[in-house]
C-alpha positions in Angstrom: 65.7 71.2 -3.2 66.9 73.7 -0.6 63.5 74.9 0.1 62.8 71.4 1.5 65.0 71.3 4.4 64.5 75.0 5.5 62.0 74.1 8.1 64.1 71.3 9.5 67.0 73.6 9.3 65.0 76.1 11.4 63.9 73.4 13.9 67.4 72.2 14.4 68.8 75.7 14.9 66.0 76.5 17.6 66.6 73.2 19.3 70.8 74.5 19.9 69.8 77.7 20.7 67.4 76.5 23.3 70.0 74.0 24.4 72.8 76.3 24.9 70.4 78.9 26.9 69.6 76.2 29.3 73.0 75.3 29.7 74.3 78.4 30.0 71.6 79.4 32.6 72.6 76.3 34.4 76.3 77.3 34.4 75.1 80.9 35.8 73.3 79.1 38.7 76.0 76.5 39.7 79.1 78.7 39.3 81.1 78.9 42.1 84.1 81.3 42.0 87.2 80.6 43.7 87.6 83.6 45.8 91.1 84.2 47.8 90.6 84.0 51.6 90.8 87.4 53.0 92.1 87.9 56.3 89.7 89.5 58.6 90.6 93.3 59.8 92.0 93.4 63.0 90.5 96.1 65.5 93.5 97.5 67.6 92.3 99.1 70.9 93.8 102.2 71.6 95.2 102.5 75.2 96.7 105.9 76.0 97.8 104.8 79.2 97.2 102.1 81.5 93.8 100.8 82.7 93.1 101.0 86.6 90.6 99.4 89.1 87.7 101.3 90.5 89.8 101.4 93.7 92.3 103.3 92.6 90.1 105.9 91.6 87.6 106.0 94.6 89.7 106.7 97.5 88.9 108.8 100.9 90.9 112.2 100.7 91.4 112.0 104.6 91.2 109.4 107.2 90.6 110.7 110.6 90.8 108.7 114.1 89.4 110.0 117.6 90.9 108.0 120.2 90.5 109.0 124.0 90.6 112.7 123.2 93.2 112.8 120.6 92.8 113.3 117.0 95.3 111.3 114.4 94.8 111.4 110.6 96.3 111.4 107.4 95.7 112.0 103.6 98.6 110.0 102.5 97.5 106.9 100.7 100.6 104.5 101.5 99.3 105.3 105.1 95.5 104.5 104.6 96.2 101.7 102.0 97.0 99.1 104.8 93.5 99.9 106.7 91.9 99.9 103.1 92.9 96.7 102.4 91.8 95.4 105.9 88.4 96.8 105.4 88.3 94.0 102.1 88.4 91.3 104.6 85.1 92.7 106.7 81.5 91.9 105.7 78.8 94.4 106.3 75.0 93.9 107.2 71.6 95.3 108.4 72.0 98.4 106.5 69.1 100.6 107.1 68.2 104.4 106.8 68.2 106.1 110.7 67.5 109.6 109.6 66.5 112.1 107.2 67.3 115.1 109.1 71.1 114.8 109.7 72.3 118.2 110.9 75.8 119.4 111.1 75.7 119.3 115.0 74.8 115.4 114.7 77.5 115.0 112.2 80.2 116.4 114.3 79.1 114.3 117.2 79.3 111.1 115.2 82.9 112.2 113.9 83.9 112.7 117.5 83.0 109.5 118.9 85.6 108.3 121.2 87.3 105.0 119.4 86.2 105.9 116.2 87.2 106.4 112.7 86.0 108.4 109.7 86.9 108.1 105.9 86.1 111.5 104.3 85.0 111.6 100.4 85.0 114.6 98.3 82.0 113.3 96.4 78.6 111.3 97.0 79.5 107.5 96.7 76.7 105.4 95.8 76.1 102.1 98.1 76.1 100.0 94.9 79.3 101.2 93.5 81.1 100.8 97.3 79.7 97.8 98.2 80.0 95.8 94.8 83.7 97.0 94.6 85.3 98.2 97.7 83.3 96.6 100.6 81.7 93.2 100.7 78.2 93.1 101.9 75.6 90.7 103.2 72.5 93.0 102.7 70.1 91.1 99.9 69.2 94.6 98.5 71.4 97.7 98.1 69.7 100.7 98.0 70.2 103.3 95.3 71.5 105.9 98.1 74.8 107.4 98.6 77.3 108.7 101.6 80.4 110.9 101.7 81.4 110.1 105.3 81.7 106.6 106.5 82.3 106.7 110.4 83.3 103.5 112.5 82.9 102.9 116.0 84.9 100.4 118.0 84.4 101.5 121.7 82.2 98.3 122.3 83.2 95.3 120.1 80.3 92.7 120.7 80.7 89.1 118.6 83.6 90.7 116.5 80.6 93.1 115.3 81.3 96.8 114.8 78.8 99.7 114.7 79.4 101.9 111.2 77.2 105.1 110.0 76.9 106.1 106.8 76.5 110.0 106.4 75.5 112.3 103.4 76.2 115.9 104.3 74.7 116.9 101.1 71.2 115.4 101.5 70.7 115.1 105.3 70.7 111.3 105.5 72.3 108.9 107.9 72.4 105.1 107.6 73.9 102.6 110.1 74.8 98.9 109.8 76.8 96.2 111.3 80.5 94.9 110.4 81.8 91.8 110.9 85.7 91.7 111.7 87.8 88.6 111.9 88.5 89.2 115.8 89.1 91.9 118.1 92.5 91.4 118.7 93.2 91.6 114.8 91.1 94.7 114.6 93.5 96.2 117.4 96.5 95.3 115.4 96.1 96.2 112.1 93.6 99.1 112.5 93.8 100.7 116.0 97.7 100.1 116.4 98.3 101.8 112.6 96.1 104.7 113.8 98.2 105.6 116.6 101.2 106.1 114.4 99.4 108.7 112.1 100.2 112.4 112.9 98.4 114.6 115.1 95.4 116.6 114.1 92.9 119.5 115.4 89.4 119.6 115.8 88.5 123.4 114.6 84.9 123.8 116.0 82.4 125.9 114.5 79.1 126.9 115.8 76.3 125.6 113.2 78.4 124.4 110.8 80.7 121.3 110.2 83.6 121.3 112.3 87.1 121.3 110.3 89.9 118.4 110.9 93.4 119.9 110.1 97.1 118.6 110.7 98.5 120.4 114.0 101.8 121.0 112.5 103.1 122.7 109.5 103.4 120.3 106.5 106.5 119.8 104.2 105.3 120.1 100.7 107.8 121.1 98.3 107.1 123.5 95.3 107.4 121.4 92.1 108.0 122.6 88.3 107.2 120.0 85.8 107.7 119.6 82.0 104.3 119.4 80.2 104.5 116.3 78.1 101.5 116.2 75.7 100.0 112.7 74.8 99.5 112.1 71.1 96.4 113.8 69.8 96.0 110.9 67.2 95.5 108.5 69.9 92.3 110.5 71.4 91.1 110.9 67.6 91.3 106.9 67.4 89.9 106.1 70.8 86.9 108.6 70.6 85.6 108.6 67.1 83.8 105.9 65.7 85.3 106.2 62.3 88.7 108.0 62.4 89.6 107.5 58.9 86.9 110.1 57.7 87.8 112.4 60.4 88.8 115.9 59.1 91.7 118.0 61.1 91.6 122.0 60.7 94.2 123.6 62.8 93.9 127.5 63.5 97.0 129.3 64.5 95.5 132.3 65.4 93.3 130.8 68.3 96.1 128.3 68.8 93.7 125.1 68.4 93.0 122.4 66.1 89.6 120.8 65.5 88.6 117.4 64.5 85.4 116.3 63.0 83.4 114.0 61.4 79.5 114.1 60.8 78.5 113.9 64.1 81.3 114.5 66.3 83.9 117.4 67.2 87.0 117.5 69.2 88.8 120.7 70.0 92.4 120.9 71.0 93.7 123.8 72.9 97.6 123.6 72.0 98.7 126.4 74.6 96.4 125.1 77.5 96.9 121.2 76.5 93.4 120.7 76.7 91.0 118.4 75.0 87.0 119.1 74.4 85.2 116.0 73.2 81.4 116.6 71.9 79.2 114.1 70.6 76.5 116.5 68.8 74.3 113.3 67.7 73.5 112.9 71.6 70.6 114.8 73.3 70.3 114.9 76.8 68.7 111.9 78.5 64.9 111.9 79.2 65.5 109.1 81.9 68.3 110.1 83.7 71.1 107.4 84.8 71.3 106.5 88.3 74.4 108.0 90.1 75.7 104.4 90.5 75.7 103.8 86.9 77.0 107.1 85.9 80.0 106.6 87.9 80.3 102.9 86.6 79.6 104.0 83.2 82.3 106.9 82.8 84.8 105.2 84.7 84.6 102.4 82.2 84.3 104.9 79.4 87.8 106.6 80.5 89.5 103.1 81.3 88.5 101.5 78.0 91.2 103.9 76.3 93.6 104.3 79.5 92.6 107.9 80.1 93.9 108.0 83.7 97.0 109.7 82.5 98.3 110.7 86.1 96.9 110.2 89.5 93.0 110.8 88.8 90.5 110.3 91.4 86.6 110.5 91.5 85.6 114.0 92.4 81.8 114.1 92.4 78.7 113.2 90.7 76.2 116.0 89.3 73.0 114.0 89.0 71.2 116.5 87.3 73.5 117.5 84.4 74.4 113.7 84.1 78.0 114.5 84.7 80.9 113.0 86.9 84.5 114.6 87.4 87.9 113.1 88.4 90.2 115.2 89.9 94.0 115.2 89.5 96.3 114.6 92.1 100.1 114.7 93.1 101.5 113.0 95.9 98.4 112.6 97.4 97.5 116.7 97.3 94.7 117.8 94.8 95.9 120.0 92.0 93.8 123.1 91.2 93.9 125.5 88.3 92.7 128.5 86.9 91.0 127.8 83.7 93.1 130.2 81.8 96.4 128.3 82.3 94.8 124.8 82.0 92.5 122.0 83.3 93.4 119.4 86.1 90.1 117.6 86.2 88.5 115.2 83.8 84.8 116.2 83.1 82.4 113.5 81.7 78.9 113.7 80.7 76.5 111.0 79.7 73.8 110.6 77.5 71.8 108.0 75.3 73.9 105.3 76.8 77.1 106.5 75.5 79.7 109.7 76.4 78.2 113.0 75.3 80.7 115.4 76.6 84.5 115.1 77.4 86.5 117.7 78.9 90.2 116.8 79.9 93.9 117.8 79.9 96.0 115.8 77.4 99.3 116.1 79.0 101.7 114.4 81.5 103.7 116.0 84.2 107.3 114.9 83.7 109.5 115.7 86.6 112.8 117.8 86.5 115.4 117.6 89.2 115.0 121.2 90.4 112.6 121.8 93.0 112.5 124.1 96.2 111.7 122.6 99.6 109.3 124.4 101.7 106.8 124.4 104.3 102.8 124.9 104.3 101.7 127.0 107.2 99.8 124.7 109.8 96.1 124.3 109.6 95.2 126.6 112.7 97.2 129.3 111.1 95.4 128.8 107.8 92.1 128.9 110.0 93.1 132.3 111.8 94.1 133.9 108.2 90.7 132.7 107.0 88.8 134.3 110.0 90.5 137.8 109.2 89.0 137.9 106.0 86.5 140.5 105.7 85.1 139.2 102.1 83.9 136.0 103.2 82.1 134.4 106.2 84.0 131.8 108.1 80.6 129.8 108.7 80.1 129.5 104.9 83.2 127.8 104.1 82.7 123.8 103.1 86.1 122.4 103.6 89.7 123.3 104.0 92.3 121.3 102.1 95.8 121.8 101.3 97.0 121.0 97.7 98.7 122.6 94.7 98.1 125.6 92.5 99.3 125.5 88.8 100.8 128.5 87.3 103.0 129.0 84.3 105.3 131.5 83.0 106.4 132.6 79.3 107.4 128.8 78.6 104.0 127.0 78.3 105.9 123.7 78.4 106.6 124.3 82.0 104.2 124.0 85.0 104.8 125.3 88.5 103.0 123.3 91.3 103.2 125.6 94.4 101.5 124.2 97.4 98.8 126.2 99.2 95.7 126.1 101.3 92.4 125.8 99.8 88.9 126.4 101.0 85.6 126.0 99.4 82.6 127.8 99.1 79.2 127.0 97.2 81.4 124.2 95.5 84.2 126.3 94.4 87.4 126.1 95.3 89.4 129.5 96.0 93.1 129.4 97.2 94.6 131.0 100.3 98.1 132.5 99.6 100.8 131.3 101.7 101.9 134.6 102.4 99.1 137.3 102.6 95.7 136.7 103.7 92.9 138.3 101.4 93.4 139.6 98.0 91.7 138.5 94.7 90.3 135.2 94.5 90.7 132.8 92.1 88.3 130.2 90.5 90.0 127.1 90.4 89.4 123.6 89.0 
């Protein structure tokens, strides 16, 4: 009897197993788990300080006027601001190349035009950067060229138009253009009248070299002492590394340095000098170099994104060959220089492969303390005479002379003294002229 139903039982069992298999497979295919809704991770942007406008970073270091044989000028931003704001209402057109052979004699003549104004810039300003951000332009095509002197002549105003020259003393190029102003009366009121109230300047003529233009009288510049307030290093870590969570920290008490590393970048902190060096080792030099205008805009945006303007930093110069842009520290409209053994007073950026490759900078802020020593800096002509008496340098080799601050420190590394001095540039390197003794040891400054 049992054997009679064995085959039937096997068939039923096989059917049940096949049915269960089909049902289970279908359930797996159609299963929808009830996941909890996860909140999206919020990316919090790191801002070390306030962001700036490009016009806050690119500024002339001197504004000079020549009117009826008299020189007027200033390096104070507050006095230049009114005129620079007025320039934004102008419209430039007919930009053309005039000469590829601009020599020092011709440049001196242009700056010395009667009823003329000159803006001096430390480094080359590419036309695309200047016209797109600082001065409206009518030209359909803006050349990828640059200037470091802007000279405006208003001796003759025809149909509310002025003649303007853009000179590049580094590559001897000269451009000219026309500027449309609101009216001659408006120009006289907002430009010329303001210029007449500026301090007196003197022209220091040189044979076969660019002339100097310096204040005629002594300059009242105090000697300051500041507390050095370091920015939190963790902010730079989160701003510079793509994945801060995997960054390793290695302090070295012997060298007073701290290293932060991931699989492709290295950030070195010098605790004593309060400086930061960041290197992205995965980036090689660009085979196709960025244009000067792109270099400036890219590095400006990079610093701006993490609020890296921890003080009054201004565009200094662009080094096209090394894809480098530097930004100089200023205090009360005076450049701040320092021996590298003390600290850094400039931001250096290197660009490569559409991103930053090297980034060197100070990571401190200067906090003022009540004590300061009032003092006067010798006049420009006095500084010139001291430089002429120097036997270790040729006066004709000096490229520029400016007043500024020199940073020193004593046994307390958290206190910086900023002493006003005259500085002169030779071969692109700034040296200071002692306010007391001419000559002596030269110190390479940043």
